Structures are given as C-alpha cells and as structure tokens.
C-alpha positions as CSV (number, residue, x, y, z in Angstrom):
1,M,-26.4,10.4,-6.1
2,K,-29.9,11.2,-5.2
3,R,-31.3,8.3,-7.3
4,I,-28.8,5.7,-6.0
5,L,-30.1,5.4,-2.4
6,P,-33.8,4.8,-3.3
7,L,-32.7,2.3,-5.9
8,F,-30.6,0.4,-3.4
9,I,-33.4,0.4,-0.8
10,L,-35.7,-0.9,-3.5
11,V,-33.3,-3.8,-4.2
12,L,-33.1,-4.7,-0.5
13,L,-36.8,-4.6,-0.1
14,S,-37.2,-6.8,-3.2
15,A,-34.6,-9.3,-1.9
16,S,-36.4,-9.4,1.5
17,V,-39.8,-10.0,0.0
18,F,-38.3,-12.8,-2.1
19,A,-36.6,-14.3,1.0
20,Q,-40.0,-14.4,2.7
21,I,-41.7,-16.1,-0.2
22,N,-39.0,-18.7,-1.1
23,P,-35.9,-19.0,1.0
24,K,-36.2,-19.8,4.7
25,S,-33.9,-17.0,5.6
26,W,-34.3,-13.2,5.7
27,G,-30.6,-13.0,4.8
28,E,-28.0,-11.1,6.8
29,L,-27.0,-7.5,7.1
30,H,-23.5,-6.6,8.2
31,G,-21.5,-3.4,8.2
32,N,-18.8,-1.2,9.7
33,F,-18.3,2.4,10.7
34,Q,-15.3,4.6,11.2
35,F,-14.7,8.2,12.2
36,D,-11.3,10.0,12.5
37,G,-10.9,13.6,13.5
38,Q,-8.4,16.1,14.9
39,Y,-8.6,19.4,16.7
40,Y,-5.5,21.3,15.6
41,L,-3.5,23.5,18.0
42,R,-1.1,26.2,17.0
43,D,2.5,25.1,17.6
44,E,5.3,27.5,16.5
45,N,8.0,25.1,17.6
46,I,7.2,22.6,14.8
47,D,5.6,25.1,12.3
48,S,7.0,28.6,12.8
49,T,5.3,30.2,9.8
50,G,1.8,28.5,10.4
51,E,2.0,26.9,6.9
52,F,0.4,23.7,8.1
53,Y,-2.0,25.3,10.6
54,P,-5.5,24.9,9.0
55,D,-8.1,27.7,8.9
56,E,-10.6,25.2,10.2
57,R,-9.6,24.0,13.6
58,F,-11.4,20.7,13.6
59,L,-11.0,18.4,10.6
60,G,-12.7,15.0,10.3
61,Q,-13.6,12.2,8.0
62,G,-15.7,9.0,8.3
63,Y,-17.6,6.3,6.5
64,A,-20.2,3.7,7.0
65,N,-20.6,0.4,5.0
66,L,-23.7,-1.8,4.8
67,I,-23.6,-5.2,3.1
68,Y,-26.7,-7.4,2.7
69,S,-26.4,-11.0,1.7
70,N,-29.0,-13.7,1.0
71,G,-27.9,-17.0,-0.5
72,N,-26.3,-16.2,-3.9
73,F,-27.3,-12.5,-3.7
74,R,-25.3,-9.6,-2.2
75,A,-25.7,-5.8,-2.3
76,G,-24.0,-3.0,-0.5
77,I,-23.6,0.8,-0.1
78,R,-21.0,3.0,1.5
79,Y,-21.5,6.6,2.7
80,E,-18.5,8.8,3.1
81,N,-18.1,12.2,4.7
82,Y,-15.1,14.6,4.7
83,Q,-15.7,17.7,6.7
84,N,-13.0,18.6,5.9
85,V,-10.2,16.1,5.2
86,M,-7.5,15.8,7.8
87,L,-4.0,17.2,7.1
88,G,-1.9,15.0,4.9
89,F,-4.8,13.3,3.1
90,P,-5.5,14.2,-0.5
91,P,-7.5,17.5,-0.5
92,G,-9.6,16.2,-3.3
93,Y,-11.7,14.4,-0.7
94,K,-14.1,17.2,0.2
95,G,-17.7,16.6,0.6
96,E,-20.1,13.8,1.3
97,G,-22.2,11.2,-0.5
98,I,-22.7,7.6,-1.4
99,T,-19.5,6.6,-3.1
100,Y,-19.9,2.9,-3.3
101,R,-22.9,0.7,-4.2
102,F,-23.2,-2.6,-5.9
103,I,-25.3,-5.7,-6.5
104,Q,-23.8,-9.1,-7.0
105,W,-25.1,-12.5,-8.0
106,S,-23.3,-15.8,-8.2
107,K,-24.5,-19.3,-9.2
108,D,-23.1,-22.3,-11.0
109,G,-19.6,-20.9,-11.4
110,L,-20.9,-17.5,-12.7
111,D,-20.4,-14.3,-10.7
112,I,-21.8,-11.0,-11.9
113,T,-21.3,-7.7,-10.2
114,A,-22.9,-4.4,-11.3
115,G,-21.8,-1.1,-9.7
116,N,-18.6,-0.6,-7.7
117,F,-16.0,-3.2,-7.1
118,Y,-12.3,-3.9,-6.5
119,E,-10.2,-6.3,-8.5
120,Q,-6.7,-7.5,-9.1
121,F,-5.1,-9.5,-11.9
122,G,-1.9,-11.4,-10.9
123,S,0.5,-9.4,-8.7
124,G,-1.4,-6.2,-9.7
125,M,1.3,-4.8,-12.1
126,I,-1.2,-4.7,-14.9
127,L,-4.4,-4.1,-12.9
128,R,-5.3,-3.6,-9.3
129,A,-8.2,-1.6,-7.8
130,Y,-8.1,-1.5,-4.1
131,E,-8.7,0.7,-1.0
132,E,-6.2,1.7,1.6
133,R,-7.9,4.2,4.0
134,G,-4.7,5.1,5.8
135,L,-3.4,6.7,2.6
136,G,-6.7,8.0,1.3
137,Y,-6.2,5.7,-1.6
138,D,-9.3,4.3,-3.5
139,N,-9.3,3.6,-7.2
140,M,-12.3,1.2,-7.3
141,F,-14.2,0.6,-10.6
142,D,-17.7,1.6,-11.4
143,G,-19.1,-0.7,-14.1
144,V,-19.7,-4.4,-14.6
145,R,-17.5,-7.4,-13.7
146,L,-18.0,-11.1,-14.7
147,K,-16.2,-14.1,-13.2
148,Y,-16.8,-17.6,-14.6
149,E,-15.4,-21.0,-13.8
150,P,-16.6,-23.2,-16.7
151,I,-14.6,-26.2,-15.5
152,K,-12.5,-26.9,-12.4
153,G,-9.1,-25.3,-12.9
154,L,-10.1,-22.6,-15.4
155,Q,-11.1,-19.1,-14.1
156,L,-12.1,-16.3,-16.4
157,K,-12.7,-12.6,-15.5
158,G,-13.8,-9.6,-17.5
159,L,-14.7,-6.1,-16.6
160,I,-15.5,-2.7,-18.0
161,G,-15.8,0.6,-16.1
162,R,-14.4,3.8,-14.9
163,Q,-12.3,4.5,-11.8
164,R,-13.0,6.7,-8.8
165,I,-11.0,9.9,-8.5
166,Y,-12.2,11.4,-5.2
167,F,-15.9,12.2,-5.7
168,E,-15.6,12.0,-9.5
169,K,-15.0,9.4,-12.1
170,S,-11.9,9.2,-14.4
171,P,-12.4,10.2,-18.0
172,G,-10.8,7.0,-19.3
173,I,-12.7,3.8,-19.7
174,V,-10.9,0.6,-18.6
175,R,-11.7,-2.8,-20.3
176,A,-9.9,-5.9,-19.0
177,L,-9.8,-9.7,-19.4
178,D,-8.0,-12.3,-17.2
179,V,-7.6,-16.0,-17.5
180,N,-6.0,-18.4,-15.0
181,F,-5.2,-22.1,-15.7
182,S,-4.5,-24.6,-12.8
183,F,-3.0,-27.5,-14.8
184,N,-3.1,-29.9,-11.9
185,E,-6.9,-29.5,-11.8
186,L,-7.4,-29.3,-15.6
187,I,-5.3,-32.4,-16.5
188,G,-6.2,-35.6,-14.6
189,S,-2.7,-37.1,-15.0
190,L,-1.2,-34.2,-13.0
191,S,-3.7,-34.3,-10.2
192,E,-1.4,-36.3,-8.0
193,S,1.8,-34.6,-9.1
194,K,4.0,-33.0,-6.4
195,T,4.8,-30.2,-8.8
196,R,1.9,-27.7,-9.3
197,F,1.7,-25.3,-12.3
198,I,-0.5,-22.3,-12.6
199,L,-0.4,-20.2,-15.7
200,G,-2.2,-16.9,-16.1
201,G,-2.6,-14.1,-18.7
202,S,-4.2,-10.7,-18.7
203,Y,-5.1,-7.9,-21.2
204,V,-6.1,-4.4,-20.2
205,S,-7.0,-1.5,-22.4
206,K,-8.0,2.0,-21.5
207,F,-9.7,4.6,-23.8
208,Q,-9.4,8.3,-23.2
209,E,-10.1,11.0,-25.8
210,A,-7.1,13.0,-27.0
211,N,-7.4,16.6,-27.7
212,D,-3.8,17.9,-27.4
213,P,-3.1,20.6,-30.0
214,F,0.6,19.6,-30.2
215,L,0.9,15.9,-29.5
216,D,-0.7,13.0,-31.4
217,L,-1.7,11.1,-28.3
218,P,-3.0,7.5,-28.5
219,Q,-6.6,7.3,-27.3
220,N,-6.4,3.5,-26.8
221,V,-3.6,2.1,-24.7
222,G,-3.3,-1.6,-24.2
223,A,-1.2,-3.8,-21.9
224,G,-0.7,-7.5,-21.7
225,A,0.7,-9.7,-18.9
226,V,1.7,-13.4,-18.5
227,R,2.5,-15.1,-15.3
228,L,3.6,-18.5,-14.1
229,D,3.7,-20.1,-10.7
230,I,5.5,-23.4,-10.0
231,M,5.4,-25.1,-6.6
232,R,7.0,-28.3,-5.5
233,N,7.4,-29.5,-1.9
234,K,9.3,-26.7,0.0
235,W,10.0,-24.6,-3.1
236,S,7.9,-22.0,-4.9
237,L,8.8,-19.9,-8.0
238,S,6.6,-17.2,-9.5
239,G,7.1,-14.7,-12.3
240,E,5.2,-12.1,-14.1
241,Y,6.0,-10.0,-17.2
242,V,4.0,-7.0,-18.4
243,L,4.2,-5.1,-21.6
244,K,2.4,-1.8,-22.0
245,A,2.0,0.2,-25.2
246,N,3.3,3.7,-25.4
247,D,1.3,5.9,-23.0
248,P,2.4,9.6,-22.9
249,S,1.3,11.1,-19.6
250,A,2.2,13.7,-17.0
251,D,4.2,11.0,-15.1
252,N,6.7,10.4,-18.0
253,K,6.6,13.9,-19.4
254,Y,4.6,12.7,-22.4
255,I,7.2,10.5,-24.1
256,F,6.1,7.7,-26.5
257,R,8.0,4.9,-24.8
258,N,6.6,1.4,-24.2
259,G,6.3,0.2,-20.6
260,Q,7.7,-3.1,-19.3
261,A,7.8,-4.7,-15.9
262,L,9.2,-8.0,-14.6
263,L,8.7,-9.5,-11.1
264,V,10.3,-12.8,-10.0
265,N,10.0,-14.4,-6.5
266,L,11.7,-17.6,-5.3
267,S,10.9,-19.0,-1.9
268,Y,11.8,-21.9,0.3
269,T,10.2,-23.1,3.5
270,T,10.9,-25.9,5.9
271,K,10.7,-26.5,9.6
272,G,12.5,-23.7,11.4
273,F,13.5,-21.8,8.2
274,G,11.9,-19.7,5.6
275,G,13.4,-17.5,2.9
276,I,12.3,-15.5,-0.1
277,I,14.4,-13.7,-2.8
278,S,12.7,-11.2,-5.1
279,A,13.9,-9.3,-8.2
280,K,11.9,-6.6,-10.0
281,R,12.5,-4.4,-13.0
282,V,10.1,-1.6,-13.9
283,D,10.3,0.7,-16.8
284,N,7.8,3.4,-17.6
285,M,4.9,1.6,-16.0
286,S,2.7,4.4,-14.8
287,Y,-0.8,3.4,-16.2
288,R,-3.7,5.7,-15.4
289,S,-7.2,6.2,-16.6
290,E,-6.5,9.9,-16.6
291,R,-3.2,10.8,-18.4
292,D,-2.8,14.2,-16.8
293,A,-3.3,12.9,-13.2
294,T,-0.6,12.8,-10.6
295,T,0.1,11.2,-7.2
296,I,-2.5,8.5,-6.4
297,E,-5.2,9.6,-8.9
298,G,-6.5,7.2,-11.5
299,L,-3.9,4.5,-11.2
300,I,-5.0,1.3,-13.0
301,N,-2.1,-0.8,-11.9
302,Y,0.1,-1.3,-8.8
303,V,3.8,-2.1,-8.7
304,P,4.5,-4.3,-5.6
305,A,7.1,-2.9,-3.1
306,S,10.4,-4.7,-3.0
307,T,11.4,-3.2,0.4
308,Q,10.2,-3.9,3.9
309,V,7.7,-1.6,5.5
310,H,8.8,-0.6,9.0
311,T,6.3,0.0,11.8
312,Y,8.6,1.3,14.4
313,A,8.4,5.1,14.7
314,L,11.9,6.3,13.9
315,P,12.7,4.1,10.9
316,S,9.2,4.6,9.6
317,L,10.2,8.3,8.9
318,Y,12.3,7.0,6.0
319,Q,10.0,4.7,3.9
320,Y,10.6,3.9,0.3
321,A,8.0,5.0,-2.3
322,T,7.8,2.8,-5.4
323,Q,9.0,4.7,-8.6
324,L,6.6,3.9,-11.4
325,N,8.6,5.5,-14.1
326,G,11.5,3.2,-13.5
327,E,13.3,1.2,-10.8
328,I,15.2,-2.0,-10.2
329,G,14.4,-3.7,-6.9
330,L,16.2,-6.6,-5.1
331,Q,15.1,-8.1,-1.8
332,S,16.0,-11.1,0.3
333,E,14.2,-12.1,3.5
334,F,15.0,-14.9,5.9
335,N,13.3,-16.2,9.0
336,I,15.2,-18.6,11.3
337,A,13.7,-20.3,14.3
338,V,16.3,-21.0,17.0
339,P,15.4,-24.3,18.7
340,R,14.3,-24.5,22.3
341,K,16.8,-25.5,24.9
342,S,19.7,-24.6,22.7
343,K,22.6,-22.3,23.6
344,L,21.2,-19.4,21.5
345,G,17.5,-20.2,21.9
346,G,17.4,-20.8,25.6
347,K,14.5,-22.4,27.3
348,Y,11.8,-21.0,25.0
349,G,13.7,-20.7,21.7
350,A,14.1,-17.5,19.6
351,N,13.3,-16.1,16.1
352,I,15.7,-14.3,13.8
353,H,14.5,-12.1,11.0
354,I,17.0,-10.8,8.4
355,N,16.1,-8.6,5.5
356,Y,18.1,-6.8,2.8
357,S,16.5,-4.5,0.2
358,L,18.0,-2.4,-2.7
359,A,16.3,-0.1,-5.1
360,T,18.1,1.8,-7.8
361,S,17.2,3.7,-11.0
362,L,17.3,1.9,-14.3
363,Y,20.6,2.0,-16.1
364,K,20.1,4.9,-18.5
365,E,21.9,6.6,-21.3
366,F,20.4,9.9,-22.4
367,Y,20.2,10.9,-26.1
368,D,22.3,13.8,-27.4
369,E,20.5,17.1,-27.2
370,T,20.6,17.3,-31.0
371,D,18.6,14.1,-31.2
372,T,15.3,15.8,-30.5
373,L,13.1,13.2,-32.1
374,D,14.4,10.3,-30.0
375,I,14.3,12.4,-26.8
376,V,10.6,13.2,-27.4
377,K,9.8,9.6,-28.4
378,Y,11.8,7.4,-26.1
379,G,13.4,9.7,-23.4
380,Y,16.5,7.5,-22.9
381,K,18.2,4.2,-23.7
382,T,18.6,1.5,-21.2
383,E,20.1,-2.0,-20.7
384,W,18.1,-4.8,-19.0
385,F,20.7,-6.4,-16.7
386,K,22.6,-3.4,-15.4
387,L,21.9,-1.7,-12.1
388,G,21.1,2.0,-12.4
389,Q,23.5,4.7,-11.7
390,V,21.3,6.3,-9.0
391,R,20.7,4.6,-5.7
392,Y,17.3,5.3,-4.4
393,F,17.2,3.2,-1.2
394,Q,19.0,0.5,0.7
395,D,17.9,-1.3,3.8
396,F,19.7,-4.0,5.9
397,N,17.9,-4.9,9.1
398,I,18.0,-7.8,11.6
399,K,15.5,-8.6,14.4
400,W,16.0,-11.0,17.2
401,T,12.9,-12.0,19.2
402,Q,13.2,-14.2,22.3
403,K,10.9,-15.3,25.1
404,L,13.1,-15.2,28.3
405,S,10.4,-16.4,30.7
406,R,6.7,-17.1,30.8
407,D,6.1,-13.4,31.4
408,F,8.8,-11.6,29.5
409,T,9.6,-11.3,25.8
410,M,12.4,-9.3,24.3
411,T,12.8,-8.0,20.7
412,L,16.2,-6.4,19.6
413,S,16.5,-4.8,16.1
414,Y,19.2,-3.1,14.1
415,L,18.6,-1.2,10.9
416,N,21.0,0.4,8.4
417,L,19.3,2.6,5.8
418,Q,20.4,4.7,2.8
419,Y,17.7,7.1,1.7
420,N,17.8,9.3,-1.3
421,K,15.9,12.3,-0.1
422,S,16.3,14.2,-3.4
423,V,14.4,11.6,-5.3
424,L,12.0,10.3,-2.7
425,E,10.9,13.6,-1.1
426,D,12.0,16.4,-3.4
427,G,11.0,14.7,-6.7
428,V,14.4,15.2,-8.4
429,T,14.5,13.0,-11.6
430,D,17.4,10.8,-12.7
431,E,18.8,13.0,-15.5
432,P,20.2,15.8,-13.4
433,L,21.6,13.4,-11.0
434,M,23.3,11.3,-13.7
435,T,24.6,14.2,-15.7
436,G,26.0,16.1,-12.6
437,A,23.6,19.0,-13.0
438,S,22.4,18.2,-9.5
439,S,23.8,16.1,-6.6
440,A,21.7,13.6,-4.6
441,E,21.0,14.4,-1.0
442,M,21.6,11.0,0.6
443,V,20.6,10.3,4.2
444,Y,22.6,7.5,6.0
445,I,20.9,6.1,9.1
446,N,21.7,3.6,11.8
447,T,18.9,2.6,14.2
448,G,18.8,0.4,17.3
449,I,15.6,-0.7,18.9
450,A,14.8,-2.7,22.1
451,E,11.2,-3.8,22.7
452,F,10.1,-5.6,25.9
453,L,6.7,-7.1,26.7
454,I,6.0,-8.0,30.3
455,K,3.0,-9.8,31.7
456,L,2.4,-8.2,35.1
457,K,-0.6,-10.3,36.0
458,P,-3.4,-12.0,34.2
459,K,-4.7,-9.6,31.5
460,H,-2.3,-6.9,32.5
461,Y,0.7,-6.2,30.2
462,L,3.4,-3.6,29.9
463,R,5.2,-3.0,26.6
464,T,8.1,-0.7,26.2
465,E,10.2,0.6,23.3
466,L,13.6,2.2,23.4
467,Q,14.7,3.5,20.0
468,A,17.9,5.4,19.0
469,Q,18.6,6.7,15.5
470,F,21.9,8.2,14.4
471,S,22.5,10.2,11.2
472,E,24.7,13.1,10.2
473,Q,22.1,14.3,7.6
474,D,18.5,15.6,7.5
475,R,17.0,15.4,11.1
476,G,20.2,14.1,12.7
477,N,20.1,12.0,15.8
478,M,16.8,11.1,17.5
479,A,15.8,9.0,20.5
480,M,12.4,7.6,21.5
481,I,10.8,6.0,24.5
482,L,7.4,4.4,24.6
483,L,5.3,2.9,27.4
484,E,2.1,1.0,26.8
485,Y,0.0,-0.5,29.5
486,S,-2.9,-2.7,28.6
487,I,-5.7,-4.4,30.6
488,S,-7.0,-7.0,28.2
489,P,-9.4,-6.8,26.4
490,H,-10.8,-3.3,27.1
491,W,-8.1,-0.7,28.0
492,F,-4.8,0.4,26.4
493,F,-2.8,3.4,27.7
494,T,0.2,4.7,25.7
495,I,2.6,7.5,26.1
496,Q,5.7,8.2,24.0
497,D,8.3,10.9,23.4
498,I,10.6,11.4,20.5
499,Y,13.5,13.8,21.1
500,N,15.3,15.1,18.0
501,Y,18.3,16.1,20.1
502,G,20.8,16.0,17.2
503,N,19.0,18.2,14.6
504,P,21.4,20.4,12.7
505,V,19.0,23.3,13.2
506,E,19.3,24.1,16.9
507,S,15.7,25.5,17.1
508,D,14.4,22.1,15.9
509,R,16.0,20.1,18.7
510,I,12.6,19.6,20.4
511,H,10.5,16.8,21.9
512,Y,7.5,15.2,20.2
513,P,5.3,13.8,23.0
514,L,2.2,11.8,22.2
515,G,-0.3,10.1,24.5
516,S,-3.4,8.0,23.8
517,I,-6.1,6.1,25.5
518,V,-8.0,3.2,23.8
519,Y,-11.2,1.6,25.0
520,V,-12.6,-1.5,23.3
521,V,-16.0,-2.9,24.0
522,G,-17.3,-5.8,21.9
523,T,-16.5,-4.8,18.2
524,T,-16.3,-1.0,18.9
525,R,-13.0,0.8,19.5
526,F,-12.6,4.3,20.9
527,Q,-9.3,6.2,20.8
528,L,-8.4,9.6,22.2
529,S,-4.9,11.0,21.7
530,Y,-3.0,14.3,22.2
531,G,0.5,15.3,21.0
532,R,2.8,16.3,18.3
533,Q,3.3,14.7,14.9
534,Q,6.6,15.0,13.0
535,R,6.7,15.6,9.3
536,G,7.3,12.5,7.4
537,I,6.1,10.0,4.8
538,F,3.5,7.3,5.6
539,C,3.6,4.3,3.2
540,V,1.7,1.1,2.7
541,G,3.2,-1.3,0.1
542,G,5.3,1.3,-1.6
543,V,2.4,3.8,-2.0
544,C,3.0,6.8,0.1
545,R,1.6,10.2,1.3
546,V,3.3,13.1,2.9
547,V,2.4,13.8,6.6
548,P,2.9,17.4,7.6
549,P,3.8,18.4,11.2
550,S,0.9,19.0,13.5
551,N,-0.2,19.3,17.1
552,G,-3.7,18.5,18.4
553,I,-6.3,16.3,20.0
554,G,-7.3,13.3,17.9
555,I,-10.3,11.0,18.1
556,S,-11.0,7.7,16.4
557,I,-14.1,5.5,16.6
558,T,-14.5,2.2,14.7
559,S,-17.3,-0.4,15.0
560,T,-18.5,-3.5,13.1
561,F,-21.7,-5.5,13.3
C-alpha cells in the first residue's frame, strides 16, 4: 500500500510533464467523495436484548476517487475508510487504505489497463466484476486487461488477475477471454439488413491450490458461455448459455456437479406499448475465486435477477435474493401508454405497468441414502423443463400513473407477494422441504399504495405516500405515511412513519418514525436523518444484505467535481 501512492503520483507528474511538452492540454482531473455515518441510540422497543446495539456508538465509512485523463491516457486511485463499518454491511470492511488504482492507455483499437478494473462478459452469468456501494459489494480485479477491435464488428477482451475480498485479494487467479461478433458490421451484404445479429462467446478459468486431506478438489475450474442477440424492427431476442466444470465449494457442500445456466429474453416495443418476457434456469452456478467463501465474497459471476426490485418501503421488506445453487425464474413485464383525451387516459393520458415474476427451485430427485457415491458426486437428479417443487417467490404487481392536472400527478399500485421466508432468510435448503423433514414458512402479502405529487408553486413540490400492507404471517399488517416537501433545487424535507399495528407479537406493534433533511448545492449533497430502521433485506439486482433494526442519527455527504 505504501508504495502505491508515490508510484501513482509519479505517473501523474510524468503525464503532466509530457502534456506540457507535446499535447496542448494539461489533461483533466475529476473525482467524487462520499461519507456515510450513524450515531446509534439504544432502543429496547426494537432490540430488547441489545444484540444489534454496537459497542462503538458512531460508525462511519467513506471514500474518495480521483481520475486523471489526458488524451488516450487515464489513471486513477480510490481511498476508502471504514471506522468502523455501519451495521448491516459486511464486517470484513474494517480499516483504511488505497483499494483501487489503475493506469489505462487506448489507441488504434487497443485498450490496455493495468491495476484494478471492473468487467462484464455478456449478461454476467460467466463473469461480472462490479461495485454496488449500497450492498458493500465490490469484487473488482487486480491484474491486467486488454481490449482490442482489430476490425469493425469484432471485439476481443482478455484479462488475468485476482479479485478483491474486503482489504485482501482472493487466493484464486482468474483468467478470461471474450469475443463478440457483430455480423452486420463484419459482413458488408448485411449492413443494410433490418435484422441484426450479434454472436458472443466467453471462456473463464480460475486456479486455486487444493490442499484438502479428504477431497480430490480440482485446482483449475473452467467455464464457457455462448450468447446470441437477434433484433428486427420492434422485436428483440437474446439468449445465453453457460456451462461450468465441477466446482466443489462451501456453497454446494463440495459436490462434484457441473454447473449450467440459461437465460432467454424476448421483447417487443412499439408506440404506446412495450413488453418483455424472460426465462432463466440456473443449476449449481456459484463460481468463486475462493472456494470456501460465502455471502458476497469472491464471486466471479453474477446471475441476473428475474424479479422486480421494489423501492416502496413496505414491499421492499420482502425482496428476492437470487439462489446461485439452483433456481428457475420466469418474468413478464408490460408497459402500456393510455392515450391522451381518452376515457381512461383523461386530458393528459396515463401509464400502466404490469409485472409478474415467479422463482422456484429446480425439479429435484434425491439419491437413495445407500447411493453414497452419487450423493457425494452429484447431489441430486433433475429435469430441465419441470418447475421445482419448492416455490421461492411470486410477485404480481400493477401500477397506474396518471397526471390529473398540470400540478397534480397520481400513482396507484397493488402488489401480491408470496415469500418463502425459510429459504430466503433462514437459509433452509431444498432437501428438507421436499422430503417433509421441514415445512416452508411462507409469507403471503397484499399491498396497496397511493402516491401523489403536487406542485404548490414554482419550484415547490409536495409528495405523499400512503401504504397499507396486509399479511397473516411474519410481521402481520403494517401501514405507512410519508410527506416530502421540496424546494428545487436545494432543499428536501421528508418525514415518514411505519406502524406495525398487526404484528402477532403485541410488544412489536410499534411505530418506526424517520425524518430527514437534504440540502443540495452544486454537485454536493448533505443529508441528516433521525429515526428507527426495521429489520429487513436490502437488495440490488438479486444480490442482498441483511439490515438489522436500529435507531439513531445518520449523516451522508456526497460530492463530485
């Protein structure tokens, strides 16, 4: 770490000197900064035992990015500080240092990066390194990446490196190649065709030394993918298939079963209507550069979510977390524009959004207990085109948005959710649920939401939310009210209260008030908040983290330049 910063400064100084001698520009320096912190208050109503009350009252985390660019040259560093990490974030983030640094050069179709970088092949099912700060997720590579476009329509990528695991690097080395063909650019006779074809392929291999005294673990684990996109007029069809060699790990209880994944999307878009239908099948697709890692550590790949992410407070308590070891996902989503001056649309028209999502286990048949070898090697038998016996999640929702006047917009939503709490929160596996050794705790939820946006006068807006959620399981019935007053572009004042009036446990029938003030000046944003936070799960794209209950004063500062 101590050698990195002087080296980076030397690179920047060298680039600046070169800019003075040859180019007419000194180049550009950009960056951003963020700090989040919370002072925690003891609250026996939401945490009677003090299990989630930290010994350190104030916890905070922040980072600063600096990116320098000059012509074909770019370089950057990021400093991070966790003193100590806030509740709900991975505790592995503890400390400070320069976690990200790179230099990049591109010219004549060749792009070379040395140091840290993010990358994605196809949909990400074979390889995706990315950052999601809200989750504490960062699996970037540290190594070398080359991109090359020798001719128009042909893109090549190659990389080698190790991944970030908090403030360390994974023990496994990842090597990867990707190729992308755009046939309409490669083949002159197709350049004017209304049908466009894009074919891609990827190969990824990881190497990790094996020293298990009982299992003959593979040190090299390869995975290959092929993908195809076809687009014509208003239609688009895309598909990707991934095959991964056997990869015994903590995720799959060290079975020697190959991994497979298939993702297909069909979409249609025309004036006033858009729709997409998706189907996904995932079998044993946990792929990590550290075989003994869990949760978000060392993941090489990413399985796209096939469910909608809800941003409203009450339904967001029951988000779906993608099951890497196996799932079948189906989703359909439609957007309909209701014309202006019609009976339904009124003077300004309306928009209807309809979504249906389903996630189940794979269809599984488990080997007889006497068949020890097959149990150890393969774990289970399955059939491709059968839905699984265990329902993980189901979501039907519809949203109606309509502008009723120049100053008044209304949004009405209804959601019906089925949530397998045993699998998604308690970590119960399929076998005890299928064999009857355990029963699934399902939560059935109905939610209604009304949102109103009123323009009071120029630059002054009032937004309100009324939410009601009904369930006979888990938390029971809840209601929420939110008021947000904004004076554009500088001030935002928000106050909300969630009342869990129908909780089966009488002592948990309490209020969760929360208030915040936001001030924005230029590219800098300040936020101060105070209130209670419910336990729950926070998800982005099917990747989730558990949020414990808390009470306290929060502060957030972000800035860019």
